[in-house]
DSSP file (Angstrom, degrees, kcal/mol; ACC not computed):
  #  RESIDUE AA STRUCTURE BP1 BP2  ACC     N-H-->O    O-->H-N    N-H-->O    O-->H-N    TCO  KAPPA ALPHA  PHI   PSI    X-CA   Y-CA   Z-CA
    1    1 A M              0   0    0      0, 0.0     0, 0.0     0, 0.0     0, 0.0   0.000 360.0 360.0 360.0 140.4   -0.4   84.1  -70.6
    2    2 A R     >  -     0   0    0      1,-0.1     4,-2.3     4,-0.0     3,-0.3  -0.410 360.0-121.2 -71.0 145.9    3.0   85.1  -71.8
    3    3 A P  H  > S+     0   0    0      0, 0.0     4,-2.5     0, 0.0     5,-0.2   0.852 112.1  54.4 -56.9 -37.2    5.9   82.8  -70.7
    4    4 A A  H  > S+     0   0    0      2,-0.2     4,-2.2     1,-0.2     5,-0.1   0.910 109.8  46.7 -65.5 -40.9    7.7   85.7  -68.9
    5    5 A A  H  > S+     0   0    0     -3,-0.3     4,-2.5     2,-0.2    -1,-0.2   0.898 112.3  50.4 -67.2 -39.8    4.6   86.6  -66.9
    6    6 A L  H  X S+     0   0    0     -4,-2.3     4,-2.3     2,-0.2    -2,-0.2   0.912 110.5  49.3 -63.8 -42.8    4.1   82.9  -66.0
    7    7 A L  H  X S+     0   0    0     -4,-2.5     4,-1.6     2,-0.2    -2,-0.2   0.905 110.6  51.1 -62.1 -42.0    7.8   82.6  -64.9
    8    8 A F  H  X S+     0   0    0     -4,-2.2     4,-2.5     1,-0.2     5,-0.3   0.934 110.8  47.6 -60.8 -47.8    7.4   85.8  -62.8
    9    9 A L  H  X S+     0   0    0     -4,-2.5     4,-2.7     1,-0.2    -2,-0.2   0.883 109.7  53.0 -63.0 -38.7    4.2   84.4  -61.1
   10   10 A T  H  < S+     0   0    0     -4,-2.3    -1,-0.2     1,-0.2    -2,-0.2   0.839 114.6  42.5 -66.0 -31.4    5.9   81.1  -60.3
   11   11 A A  H  < S+     0   0    0     -4,-1.6     4,-0.3    -5,-0.2    -2,-0.2   0.852 123.0  35.6 -81.8 -35.5    8.8   82.9  -58.7
   12   12 A V  H >X S+     0   0    0     -4,-2.5     3,-1.0    -5,-0.2     4,-0.9   0.821 100.3  73.0 -91.0 -33.6    6.8   85.5  -56.7
   13   13 A L  H >X S+     0   0    0     -4,-2.7     3,-1.2    -5,-0.3     4,-0.6   0.872  93.2  54.9 -54.9 -44.1    3.7   83.5  -55.7
   14   14 A P  H >4 S+     0   0    0      0, 0.0     3,-0.8     0, 0.0    -1,-0.3   0.839 103.4  57.5 -59.8 -30.1    5.4   81.4  -53.1
   15   15 A L  H <4 S+     0   0    0     -3,-1.0    -2,-0.2    -4,-0.3    -3,-0.1   0.754 101.6  56.2 -69.9 -23.1    6.7   84.6  -51.4
   16   16 A A  H << S+     0   0    0     -3,-1.2    -1,-0.2    -4,-0.9    -3,-0.1   0.614  90.1  94.1 -83.2 -12.5    3.1   85.8  -51.0
   17   17 A L  S << S-     0   0    0     -3,-0.8     5,-0.1    -4,-0.6     0, 0.0  -0.462  89.0 -98.7 -78.2 151.7    2.1   82.6  -49.1
   18   18 A P    >>  -     0   0    0      0, 0.0     3,-1.4     0, 0.0     4,-1.1  -0.322  38.5-106.2 -63.7 155.5    2.2   82.6  -45.3
   19   19 A P  H 3> S+     0   0    0      0, 0.0     4,-1.7     0, 0.0     3,-0.4   0.842 119.1  59.3 -53.9 -37.1    5.3   81.0  -43.8
   20   20 A S  H 34 S+     0   0    0      1,-0.2   115,-0.1     2,-0.2    -3,-0.0   0.827 105.6  49.1 -64.0 -29.1    3.4   77.9  -42.8
   21   21 A A  H <4 S+     0   0    0     -3,-1.4    -1,-0.2     1,-0.2     4,-0.1   0.753 110.1  51.4 -80.0 -23.5    2.5   77.3  -46.4
   22   22 A Q  H  < S+     0   0    0     -4,-1.1    -2,-0.2    -3,-0.4    -1,-0.2   0.774  96.7  84.0 -81.6 -27.1    6.1   77.7  -47.5
   23   23 A A  S  < S-     0   0    0     -4,-1.7     2,-0.2     1,-0.2   114,-0.1  -0.207 102.3 -76.7 -73.3 164.4    7.5   75.2  -45.0
   24   24 A A        -     0   0    0    112,-0.1   111,-0.3   111,-0.1    -1,-0.2  -0.470  62.1-121.8 -59.8 127.3    7.7   71.5  -45.5
   25   25 A S        -     0   0    0     -2,-0.2   114,-0.2     2,-0.2    -1,-0.1  -0.332   7.7-137.4 -78.9 153.3    4.1   70.4  -44.9
   26   26 A C  S    S+     0   0    0    112,-0.1     6,-0.3   106,-0.1    -1,-0.1   0.417  71.3 124.6 -81.8  -0.5    2.9   67.9  -42.3
   27   27 A L        +     0   0    0      4,-0.1     2,-0.2     5,-0.1    -2,-0.2  -0.794  27.2  57.2-112.3 156.7    0.7   66.5  -45.0
   28   28 A P  S >> S-     0   0    0      0, 0.0     4,-1.7     0, 0.0     3,-0.7   0.482  75.3-136.7 -74.9 157.2   -0.2   64.2  -46.6
   29   29 A V  H 3> S+     0   0    0      1,-0.2     4,-2.7     2,-0.2     5,-0.2   0.859  99.8  57.8 -55.8 -43.5   -1.2   62.2  -43.5
   30   30 A P  H 3> S+     0   0    0      0, 0.0     4,-1.8     0, 0.0    -1,-0.2   0.888 107.5  49.5 -57.8 -36.0    0.4   58.9  -44.6
   31   31 A D  H <> S+     0   0    0     -3,-0.7     4,-2.2     2,-0.2    -2,-0.2   0.890 110.8  49.8 -67.2 -38.5    3.8   60.6  -44.9
   32   32 A L  H  X S+     0   0    0     -4,-1.7     4,-2.7    -6,-0.3    -1,-0.2   0.898 108.3  52.4 -67.5 -39.9    3.4   62.1  -41.5
   33   33 A I  H  X S+     0   0    0     -4,-2.7     4,-1.6     2,-0.2    -1,-0.2   0.893 110.0  49.5 -62.6 -38.3    2.5   58.7  -40.0
   34   34 A A  H  X S+     0   0    0     -4,-1.8     4,-1.3    -5,-0.2    -2,-0.2   0.903 111.5  48.5 -65.3 -40.9    5.7   57.3  -41.6
   35   35 A R  H  X S+     0   0    0     -4,-2.2     4,-1.7     1,-0.2    -2,-0.2   0.873 107.5  55.6 -66.0 -36.3    7.7   60.2  -40.1
   36   36 A D  H  X S+     0   0    0     -4,-2.7     4,-2.1     1,-0.2    -1,-0.2   0.858 103.0  55.4 -64.8 -34.9    6.1   59.5  -36.8
   37   37 A A  H  X S+     0   0    0     -4,-1.6     4,-2.1     2,-0.2    -1,-0.2   0.857 104.8  53.6 -64.3 -34.2    7.4   56.0  -37.0
   38   38 A Q  H  X S+     0   0    0     -4,-1.3     4,-2.7     2,-0.2    -2,-0.2   0.885 105.4  54.0 -65.3 -38.0   10.8   57.5  -37.5
   39   39 A Y  H  X S+     0   0    0     -4,-1.7     4,-2.5     2,-0.2    -2,-0.2   0.931 107.1  51.0 -59.5 -46.1   10.2   59.4  -34.2
   40   40 A E  H  X S+     0   0    0     -4,-2.1     4,-2.1     1,-0.2    -2,-0.2   0.918 112.1  46.5 -58.0 -44.4    9.4   56.1  -32.4
   41   41 A E  H  X S+     0   0    0     -4,-2.1     4,-2.6     2,-0.2     5,-0.3   0.897 110.5  52.5 -67.1 -39.5   12.6   54.6  -33.7
   42   42 A A  H  X>S+     0   0    0     -4,-2.7     5,-2.2     1,-0.2     4,-1.4   0.891 110.4  48.6 -62.3 -38.9   14.7   57.7  -32.8
   43   43 A M  H  <5S+     0   0    0     -4,-2.5    -1,-0.2     3,-0.2    -2,-0.2   0.890 112.0  50.8 -65.7 -38.3   13.2   57.4  -29.3
   44   44 A R  H  <5S+     0   0    0     -4,-2.1    -2,-0.2    -5,-0.2    -1,-0.2   0.943 120.9  30.2 -65.6 -48.6   14.1   53.7  -29.1
   45   45 A I  H  <5S-     0   0    0     -4,-2.6    -1,-0.2    40,-0.1    -2,-0.2   0.541 109.9-111.7 -93.3  -6.8   17.7   54.0  -30.2
   46   46 A G  T  <5 +     0   0    0     -4,-1.4     2,-1.6    -5,-0.3    -3,-0.2   0.928  43.9 177.8  78.0  46.0   18.5   57.4  -28.8
   47   47 A D     >< +     0   0    0     -5,-2.2     4,-2.2     1,-0.2    -1,-0.2  -0.627   2.0 175.2 -84.2  84.4   18.9   59.3  -32.0
   48   48 A A  H  > S+     0   0    0     -2,-1.6     4,-2.8    31,-0.3    -1,-0.2   0.846  74.0  56.3 -61.9 -36.6   19.5   62.8  -30.5
   49   49 A A  H  > S+     0   0    0      2,-0.2     4,-1.7     1,-0.2    -1,-0.2   0.927 109.2  45.7 -64.2 -44.9   20.2   64.4  -33.9
   50   50 A F  H  > S+     0   0    0      1,-0.2     4,-2.2     2,-0.2     5,-0.2   0.944 115.0  47.6 -62.2 -47.1   16.9   63.3  -35.3
   51   51 A L  H  X S+     0   0    0     -4,-2.2     4,-2.4     1,-0.2    -2,-0.2   0.906 108.6  54.5 -62.0 -41.8   15.0   64.4  -32.2
   52   52 A D  H  < S+     0   0    0     -4,-2.8    -1,-0.2     1,-0.2    -2,-0.2   0.878 116.8  37.1 -60.7 -37.4   16.8   67.8  -32.1
   53   53 A S  H  < S+     0   0    0     -4,-1.7    -1,-0.2    -5,-0.2    -2,-0.2   0.743 118.9  49.4 -85.4 -22.8   15.7   68.5  -35.7
   54   54 A H  H  < S+     0   0    0     -4,-2.2    87,-2.4    -5,-0.2     2,-0.3   0.787  96.2  77.4 -87.7 -31.2   12.2   66.9  -35.4
   55   55 A L  E  < S-a  141   0A   0     -4,-2.4    87,-0.2    85,-0.2     2,-0.0  -0.606  82.6-117.2 -87.7 141.1   11.0   68.5  -32.2
   56   56 A A  E >   -     0   0A   0     85,-2.6     3,-1.8    -2,-0.3    16,-0.1  -0.348  29.3-112.1 -66.8 154.7    9.7   72.1  -32.0
   57   57 A E  E 3  S+     0   0A   0      1,-0.3    15,-0.3    15,-0.1    16,-0.2   0.853 119.7  43.7 -59.0 -35.3   11.7   74.5  -29.8
   58   58 A D  E 3  S+     0   0A   0     13,-0.1    -1,-0.3    14,-0.1    -2,-0.1  -0.044  86.5 154.6-102.3  32.3    8.8   74.7  -27.4
   59   59 A F  E <   -     0   0A   0     -3,-1.8    13,-0.7    82,-0.1     2,-0.3  -0.211  20.4-172.2 -56.5 144.8    8.1   70.9  -27.4
   60   60 A V  E     -aB 143  71A   0     82,-1.5    84,-2.1    11,-0.2     2,-0.5  -0.995  12.4-163.7-143.3 141.0    6.4   69.4  -24.3
   61   61 A W  E     -aB 144  70A   0      9,-2.5     9,-2.4    -2,-0.3     2,-0.6  -0.970   5.4-161.5-127.5 114.4    5.7   65.8  -23.4
   62   62 A V  E     -aB 145  69A   0     82,-2.8    84,-2.2    -2,-0.5     7,-0.2  -0.865  19.3-153.0 -96.6 118.2    3.2   65.1  -20.7
   63   63 A H    >   -     0   0    0      5,-2.6     3,-2.4    -2,-0.6     4,-0.2  -0.266  40.1 -44.6 -87.4 173.9    3.7   61.5  -19.4
   64   64 A N  G >  S-     0   0    0      1,-0.3     3,-2.4     2,-0.2    -1,-0.2  -0.043 125.4 -12.6 -39.2 121.6    1.3   59.0  -17.8
   65   65 A L  G 3  S-     0   0    0      1,-0.3    -1,-0.3    81,-0.2    82,-0.1   0.788 120.9 -70.4  49.9  32.7   -0.8   60.7  -15.1
   66   66 A V  G <  S+     0   0    0     -3,-2.4    -1,-0.3     2,-0.1    -2,-0.2   0.831  87.3 153.0  53.7  36.3    1.5   63.7  -15.3
   67   67 A S  S <  S-     0   0    0     -3,-2.4     2,-0.3     1,-0.2    -2,-0.1   0.796  73.4  -9.8 -63.9 -26.8    4.2   61.6  -13.6
   68   68 A S        -     0   0    0     -4,-0.1    -5,-2.6    -5,-0.1     2,-0.4  -0.969  60.1-144.3-162.7 159.6    6.6   63.9  -15.4
   69   69 A I  E     -B   62   0A   0     -2,-0.3     2,-0.3    -7,-0.2    -7,-0.2  -0.996  20.1-164.5-130.1 125.0    6.7   66.6  -18.1
   70   70 A D  E     -B   61   0A   0     -9,-2.4    -9,-2.5    -2,-0.4     2,-0.2  -0.840   4.6-156.6-110.6 146.4    9.7   66.8  -20.4
   71   71 A D  E  >  -B   60   0A   0     -2,-0.3     4,-2.0   -11,-0.2     5,-0.2  -0.538  43.2 -88.5-104.9-178.5   10.7   69.6  -22.7
   72   72 A K  H  > S+     0   0    0    -13,-0.7     4,-2.7   -15,-0.3     5,-0.3   0.908 125.4  54.4 -58.5 -45.0   12.9   69.3  -25.8
   73   73 A A  H  > S+     0   0    0      1,-0.2     4,-2.3     2,-0.2    -1,-0.2   0.891 109.1  48.3 -59.1 -40.9   16.1   69.7  -23.9
   74   74 A A  H  > S+     0   0    0      2,-0.2     4,-2.3    -3,-0.2    -1,-0.2   0.909 112.8  47.4 -67.0 -42.3   15.3   66.8  -21.6
   75   75 A V  H  X S+     0   0    0     -4,-2.0     4,-1.9     2,-0.2    -2,-0.2   0.923 114.9  45.3 -66.2 -44.6   14.3   64.5  -24.4
   76   76 A V  H  X S+     0   0    0     -4,-2.7     4,-1.7     2,-0.2    -2,-0.2   0.906 113.0  50.8 -66.8 -41.2   17.4   65.2  -26.5
   77   77 A A  H  X S+     0   0    0     -4,-2.3     4,-1.1    -5,-0.3    -2,-0.2   0.913 110.4  49.0 -62.8 -42.4   19.7   64.9  -23.4
   78   78 A R  H  < S+     0   0    0     -4,-2.3     3,-0.3     1,-0.2    -1,-0.2   0.867 108.4  54.6 -64.9 -35.7   18.1   61.5  -22.5
   79   79 A A  H  < S+     0   0    0     -4,-1.9   -31,-0.3     1,-0.2    -1,-0.2   0.846 102.6  57.1 -66.1 -33.3   18.6   60.4  -26.1
   80   80 A R  H  < S+     0   0    0     -4,-1.7    -1,-0.2     1,-0.3    -2,-0.2   0.817 123.3  23.6 -67.3 -29.4   22.3   61.2  -25.9
   81   81 A K  S  < S-     0   0    0     -4,-1.1    -1,-0.3    -3,-0.3    -2,-0.1  -0.566  83.7-170.1-135.7  70.0   22.7   58.9  -22.9
   82   82 A P        -     0   0    0      0, 0.0     3,-0.1     0, 0.0    -3,-0.1  -0.365  21.8-143.5 -66.1 139.0   20.0   56.3  -23.0
   83   83 A A  S    S-     0   0    0      1,-0.2     2,-0.3    -5,-0.1    -4,-0.0   0.840  82.6 -12.6 -68.2 -33.1   19.7   54.2  -19.9
   84   84 A S        -     0   0    0    -40,-0.1    -1,-0.2     2,-0.0    -3,-0.0  -0.973  64.9-119.3-159.4 163.8   18.7   51.2  -22.1
   85   85 A I        -     0   0    0     -2,-0.3    29,-0.3    -3,-0.1   -40,-0.1  -0.949  34.0-133.0-111.6 112.8   17.7   50.4  -25.7
   86   86 A P        -     0   0    0      0, 0.0    27,-0.3     0, 0.0     3,-0.1  -0.208  15.0-121.5 -61.3 156.1   14.3   48.8  -25.9
   87   87 A K  S    S-     0   0    0     25,-1.8     2,-0.3     1,-0.2    26,-0.2   0.895  87.5 -14.2 -62.2 -42.6   13.8   45.7  -28.0
   88   88 A A  E     -C  112   0A   0     24,-1.6    24,-2.5     2,-0.0     2,-0.4  -0.991  47.2-160.0-159.8 155.2   11.1   47.5  -30.1
   89   89 A R  E     +C  111   0A   0     -2,-0.3     2,-0.3    22,-0.2    22,-0.2  -0.951  28.9 167.4-137.0 119.1    8.8   50.5  -30.2
   90   90 A T  E     -C  110   0A   0     20,-2.3    20,-3.1    -2,-0.4     2,-0.3  -0.943  22.8-144.5-134.1 154.7    5.8   50.2  -32.5
   91   91 A T  E     +C  109   0A   0     -2,-0.3     2,-0.3    18,-0.2    18,-0.2  -0.847  18.2 175.1-115.7 156.0    2.6   52.1  -33.2
   92   92 A S  E     +C  108   0A   0     16,-2.2    16,-2.7    -2,-0.3    -2,-0.0  -0.961  58.1  29.0-150.4 165.4   -0.8   50.8  -34.2
   93   93 A D  E    S+     0   0A   0     -2,-0.3     2,-0.3    14,-0.2    -1,-0.1   0.831  74.9 179.9  52.1  38.3   -4.3   52.1  -34.7
   94   94 A V  E     +     0   0A   0     13,-0.1     2,-0.3    14,-0.1    13,-0.2  -0.563   5.1 179.8 -77.3 128.3   -3.0   55.5  -35.7
   95   95 A K  E     -C  106   0A   0     11,-2.9    11,-2.3    -2,-0.3     2,-0.4  -0.892  13.0-145.4-123.1 154.6   -5.6   58.1  -36.6
   96   96 A A  E     -C  105   0A   0     -2,-0.3     2,-0.4     9,-0.2     9,-0.2  -0.957   9.5-165.8-125.7 142.6   -5.1   61.7  -37.7
   97   97 A Q  E     -C  104   0A   0      7,-2.1     7,-2.8    -2,-0.4     2,-0.4  -0.998  16.3-160.8-121.7 127.4   -7.1   64.8  -37.2
   98   98 A V  E     +C  103   0A   0     -2,-0.4     2,-0.3     5,-0.2     5,-0.2  -0.914  17.4 166.3-114.3 132.7   -6.2   67.7  -39.4
   99   99 A F  E >   -C  102   0A   0      3,-2.9     3,-2.4    -2,-0.4     2,-0.1  -0.901  63.0 -57.4-145.0 116.1   -7.0   71.4  -38.8
  100  100 A D  T 3  S-     0   0    0     -2,-0.3    -1,-0.1     1,-0.3     0, 0.0  -0.305 122.8 -12.9  54.1-117.5   -5.3   74.2  -40.7
  101  101 A N  T 3  S+     0   0    0     -2,-0.1    33,-2.2    -3,-0.1     2,-0.4   0.108 122.4  88.2-101.3  22.2   -1.5   73.8  -40.2
  102  102 A T  E <   -CD  99 133A   0     -3,-2.4    -3,-2.9    31,-0.2     2,-0.4  -0.956  50.6-172.5-126.0 138.5   -1.9   71.3  -37.4
  103  103 A V  E     -CD  98 132A   0     29,-2.7    29,-3.4    -2,-0.4     2,-0.6  -0.996   7.8-159.8-129.1 127.5   -2.2   67.5  -37.4
  104  104 A V  E     -CD  97 131A   0     -7,-2.8    -7,-2.1    -2,-0.4     2,-0.4  -0.934   8.1-163.5-106.2 120.7   -2.9   65.4  -34.2
  105  105 A L  E     +CD  96 130A   0     25,-3.1    25,-3.0    -2,-0.6     2,-0.4  -0.848  10.7 179.5 -98.7 139.0   -2.0   61.8  -34.4
  106  106 A R  E     +CD  95 129A   0    -11,-2.3   -11,-2.9    -2,-0.4     2,-0.3  -0.992  22.9  99.6-138.4 148.2   -3.5   59.4  -31.9
  107  107 A G  E     - D   0 128A   0     21,-1.6    21,-2.7    -2,-0.4     2,-0.4  -0.958  65.2 -51.0 172.8-156.7   -3.0   55.7  -31.4
  108  108 A L  E     -CD  92 127A   0    -16,-2.7   -16,-2.2    -2,-0.3     2,-0.5  -0.914  34.4-163.9-114.9 139.1   -1.2   53.0  -29.5
  109  109 A S  E     -CD  91 126A   0     17,-2.7    17,-2.8    -2,-0.4     2,-0.5  -0.989   7.2-160.9-120.3 125.6    2.5   52.8  -28.9
  110  110 A T  E     -CD  90 125A   0    -20,-3.1   -20,-2.3    -2,-0.5     2,-0.6  -0.930   2.1-164.9-110.3 126.9    3.9   49.5  -27.6
  111  111 A V  E     -CD  89 124A   0     13,-3.1    13,-2.1    -2,-0.5     2,-0.6  -0.950   2.4-162.6-112.8 117.9    7.4   49.5  -26.0
  112  112 A D  E     -CD  88 123A   0    -24,-2.5   -25,-1.8    -2,-0.6   -24,-1.6  -0.898  14.3-171.4 -99.7 116.0    9.1   46.1  -25.6
  113  113 A A  E     - D   0 122A   0      9,-2.7     9,-2.6    -2,-0.6     2,-0.1  -0.887  23.9-113.3-113.2 139.4   11.9   46.4  -23.1
  114  114 A W  E     - D   0 121A   0     -2,-0.4     7,-0.3   -29,-0.3     2,-0.1  -0.406  26.8-130.8 -67.6 140.1   14.4   43.7  -22.3
  115  115 A N    >   -     0   0    0      5,-3.0     3,-1.9    -2,-0.1    -1,-0.1  -0.364  36.7 -93.6 -78.3 171.0   14.4   42.1  -18.9
  116  116 A S  T 3  S+     0   0    0      1,-0.3    -1,-0.1     2,-0.1    -2,-0.1   0.724 123.0  65.8 -63.4 -21.5   17.6   41.8  -16.9
  117  117 A D  T 3  S-     0   0    0      1,-0.1    -1,-0.3     3,-0.1     4,-0.1   0.642  99.4-135.6 -74.6 -12.7   18.2   38.3  -18.3
  118  118 A G  S <  S+     0   0    0     -3,-1.9    -2,-0.1     2,-0.3    -1,-0.1   0.496  89.5  74.4  73.3   2.8   18.7   39.8  -21.8
  119  119 A K  S    S+     0   0    0      1,-0.1     2,-0.2     2,-0.0    -1,-0.1   0.684  90.1  46.5-116.4 -32.2   16.5   37.0  -23.3
  120  120 A T        -     0   0    0     -5,-0.0    -5,-3.0    39,-0.0     2,-0.3  -0.687  66.5-161.6-109.9 165.4   13.0   37.8  -22.3
  121  121 A W  E     -D  114   0A   0     -7,-0.3    39,-3.9    -2,-0.2     2,-0.3  -0.939  11.7-137.8-143.3 165.1   11.1   41.1  -22.4
  122  122 A R  E     -D  113   0A   0     -9,-2.6    -9,-2.7    -2,-0.3     2,-0.4  -0.885  19.3-139.6-120.7 154.4    8.1   42.9  -21.1
  123  123 A S  E     -D  112   0A   0     -2,-0.3    29,-2.6   -11,-0.2    30,-0.4  -0.926  12.7-171.7-120.3 142.0    5.7   45.1  -23.0
  124  124 A N  E     -DE 111 151A   0    -13,-2.1   -13,-3.1    -2,-0.4     2,-0.4  -0.997  10.7-156.6-126.7 135.1    4.0   48.4  -22.1
  125  125 A R  E     -DE 110 150A   0     25,-2.8    24,-3.0    -2,-0.4    25,-1.4  -0.933  10.1-170.8-115.8 137.5    1.3   49.9  -24.2
  126  126 A Y  E     -DE 109 148A   0    -17,-2.8   -17,-2.7    -2,-0.4     2,-0.4  -0.966  22.9-134.5-127.0 139.5    0.4   53.6  -24.2
  127  127 A Q  E     -DE 108 147A   0     20,-2.9    20,-2.1    -2,-0.4     2,-0.3  -0.795  39.2-169.5 -81.5 133.9   -2.4   55.6  -25.7
  128  128 A F  E     -DE 107 146A   0    -21,-2.7   -21,-1.6    -2,-0.4     2,-0.4  -0.924  27.3-166.0-129.7 155.9   -0.7   58.6  -27.3
  129  129 A M  E     -DE 106 145A   0     16,-1.9    16,-2.1    -2,-0.3     2,-0.4  -0.985  14.2-174.3-132.3 126.9   -1.6   62.0  -28.9
  130  130 A R  E     -DE 105 144A   0    -25,-3.0   -25,-3.1    -2,-0.4     2,-0.6  -0.989  11.0-152.5-126.0 127.7    1.1   63.8  -30.8
  131  131 A T  E     -DE 104 143A   0     12,-3.0    11,-3.0    -2,-0.4    12,-1.3  -0.879  12.0-171.5-105.4 118.4    0.6   67.2  -32.2
  132  132 A Y  E     -DE 103 141A   0    -29,-3.4   -29,-2.7    -2,-0.6     2,-0.3  -0.862   3.7-172.0-107.4 141.7    2.5   68.2  -35.3
  133  133 A V  E     -DE 102 140A   0      7,-2.5     7,-2.8    -2,-0.4     2,-0.5  -0.973  26.9-118.0-132.6 148.2    2.6   71.8  -36.7
  134  134 A N  E     + E   0 139A   0    -33,-2.2     5,-0.2    -2,-0.3  -109,-0.1  -0.727  40.8 175.8 -79.3 130.1    3.9   73.4  -39.9
  135  135 A T  E >   - E   0 138A   0      3,-1.7     3,-2.1    -2,-0.5  -111,-0.1  -0.806  49.0 -96.5-126.4 169.3    6.6   75.9  -39.0
  136  136 A P  T 3  S+     0   0    0      0, 0.0  -112,-0.1     0, 0.0     3,-0.1   0.776 127.8  48.8 -57.9 -24.0    8.9   78.1  -41.2
  137  137 A S  T 3  S-     0   0    0      1,-0.4     2,-0.2  -114,-0.1  -117,-0.0   0.214 124.9 -90.6-102.0  16.3   11.5   75.4  -40.7
  138  138 A G  E <   - E   0 135A   0     -3,-2.1    -3,-1.7     2,-0.1     2,-0.4  -0.571  69.7 -20.8 113.5-173.7    9.2   72.5  -41.6
  139  139 A C  E     - E   0 134A   0   -114,-0.2     2,-0.3    -5,-0.2    -5,-0.2  -0.608  66.9-175.7 -76.5 124.0    6.9   70.0  -39.9
  140  140 A K  E     - E   0 133A   0     -7,-2.8    -7,-2.5    -2,-0.4     2,-0.7  -0.919  31.3-119.7-126.2 147.7    7.7   69.8  -36.2
  141  141 A L  E     +aE  55 132A   0    -87,-2.4   -85,-2.6    -2,-0.3    -9,-0.2  -0.786  34.6 174.2 -84.0 115.6    6.4   67.7  -33.3
  142  142 A L  E     +     0   0A   0    -11,-3.0   -82,-1.5    -2,-0.7     2,-0.3   0.856  56.4   7.3 -92.8 -42.0    5.0   70.3  -30.8
  143  143 A A  E     -aE  60 131A   0    -12,-1.3   -12,-3.0   -84,-0.2     2,-0.4  -0.998  51.7-170.0-150.5 147.4    3.4   68.2  -28.1
  144  144 A V  E     -aE  61 130A   0    -84,-2.1   -82,-2.8    -2,-0.3     2,-0.4  -0.994   1.4-174.3-134.6 140.1    3.0   64.6  -26.9
  145  145 A Q  E     -aE  62 129A   0    -16,-2.1   -16,-1.9    -2,-0.4     2,-0.4  -0.994  10.1-173.4-132.6 132.2    0.7   63.1  -24.2
  146  146 A T  E     - E   0 128A   0    -84,-2.2     2,-0.4    -2,-0.4   -81,-0.2  -0.944   9.5-172.9-126.3 147.2    1.0   59.4  -23.2
  147  147 A M  E     - E   0 127A   0    -20,-2.1   -20,-2.9    -2,-0.4     2,-0.2  -0.972  27.3-125.6-139.0 120.5   -1.1   57.3  -20.9
  148  148 A K  E     + E   0 126A   0     -2,-0.4   -22,-0.3   -22,-0.2     3,-0.1  -0.474  33.7 168.2 -66.6 130.5   -0.2   53.7  -20.0
  149  149 A V  E     +     0   0A   0    -24,-3.0     2,-0.3     1,-0.4   -23,-0.2   0.531  59.7  11.6-119.7 -12.9   -3.1   51.4  -20.8
  150  150 A W  E     - E   0 125A   0    -25,-1.4   -25,-2.8     0, 0.0    -1,-0.4  -0.977  51.9-171.8-164.5 148.8   -1.5   47.9  -20.5
  151  151 A S  E     - E   0 124A   0     -2,-0.3   -27,-0.2   -27,-0.2   -29,-0.0  -0.994  23.0-145.9-143.9 144.5    1.5   46.1  -19.3
  152  152 A S  S    S+     0   0    0    -29,-2.6     2,-0.5    -2,-0.3   -28,-0.1   0.556  71.1 109.4 -82.7  -8.5    2.7   42.4  -19.6
  153  153 A E        +     0   0    0    -30,-0.4     3,-0.1     1,-0.2     6,-0.1  -0.562  34.6 168.0 -73.8 119.5    4.2   42.6  -16.2
  154  154 A K  S    S-     0   0    0     -2,-0.5     2,-0.3     1,-0.5    -1,-0.2   0.730  75.5  -4.2 -96.9 -31.6    2.3   40.5  -13.7
  155  155 A A  S >  S-     0   0    0      3,-0.0     3,-2.2     0, 0.0    -1,-0.5  -0.966  99.5 -67.6-153.4 160.6    5.0   40.8  -11.0
  156  156 A A  T 3  S+     0   0    0     -2,-0.3     3,-0.1     1,-0.3    -2,-0.0  -0.242 119.4  16.3 -54.5 134.2    8.4   42.2  -10.9
  157  157 A G  T 3  S+     0   0    0      1,-0.3    -1,-0.3    -3,-0.0     2,-0.2   0.313  97.2 118.3  87.7  -8.7   10.9   40.4  -13.1
  158  158 A Q    <   +     0   0    0     -3,-2.2    -1,-0.3     2,-0.1     2,-0.3  -0.601  27.6 126.0 -91.3 155.3    8.2   38.5  -15.2
  159  159 A G              0   0    0     -2,-0.2   -37,-0.3    -3,-0.1   -45,-0.1  -0.885 360.0 360.0-173.2-157.4    7.8   39.0  -18.9
  160  160 A R              0   0    0    -39,-3.9   -38,-0.1    -2,-0.3    -2,-0.1   0.471 360.0 360.0 -78.2 360.0    7.7   37.0  -22.1
């Protein structure tokens, strides 16, 4: 193939791809899991700028037993004025399911929150499912569902 034709194809071929293929991909899965860890840290410290750019415009978060449902505006607003900063937020046992331009991550998220003494903490563990999609503006978190599965609290005020 002539160099001019090859150059033409390299320039034009991306324009023929659907928008989801042109955007920053949610794959490979290890990169998405690393990005998801950034989401956990942004939630922990209240990084509203990261959340605003990371969440899809029609984002939804269904909490434990549908105790509440948040949209993007609610999550970003809460990040701007966090009630407290947890000691840690970590994930484990993360698995991925990939279908077309969508990746569902599922696993466990552990949130360690400081007790009122500022020295001890309590832990809550949640089963989560997070749905990421490729969009024209990149890989976005579209939906989250969490279910509390364990707590270190035996009685009010106790912890580690």
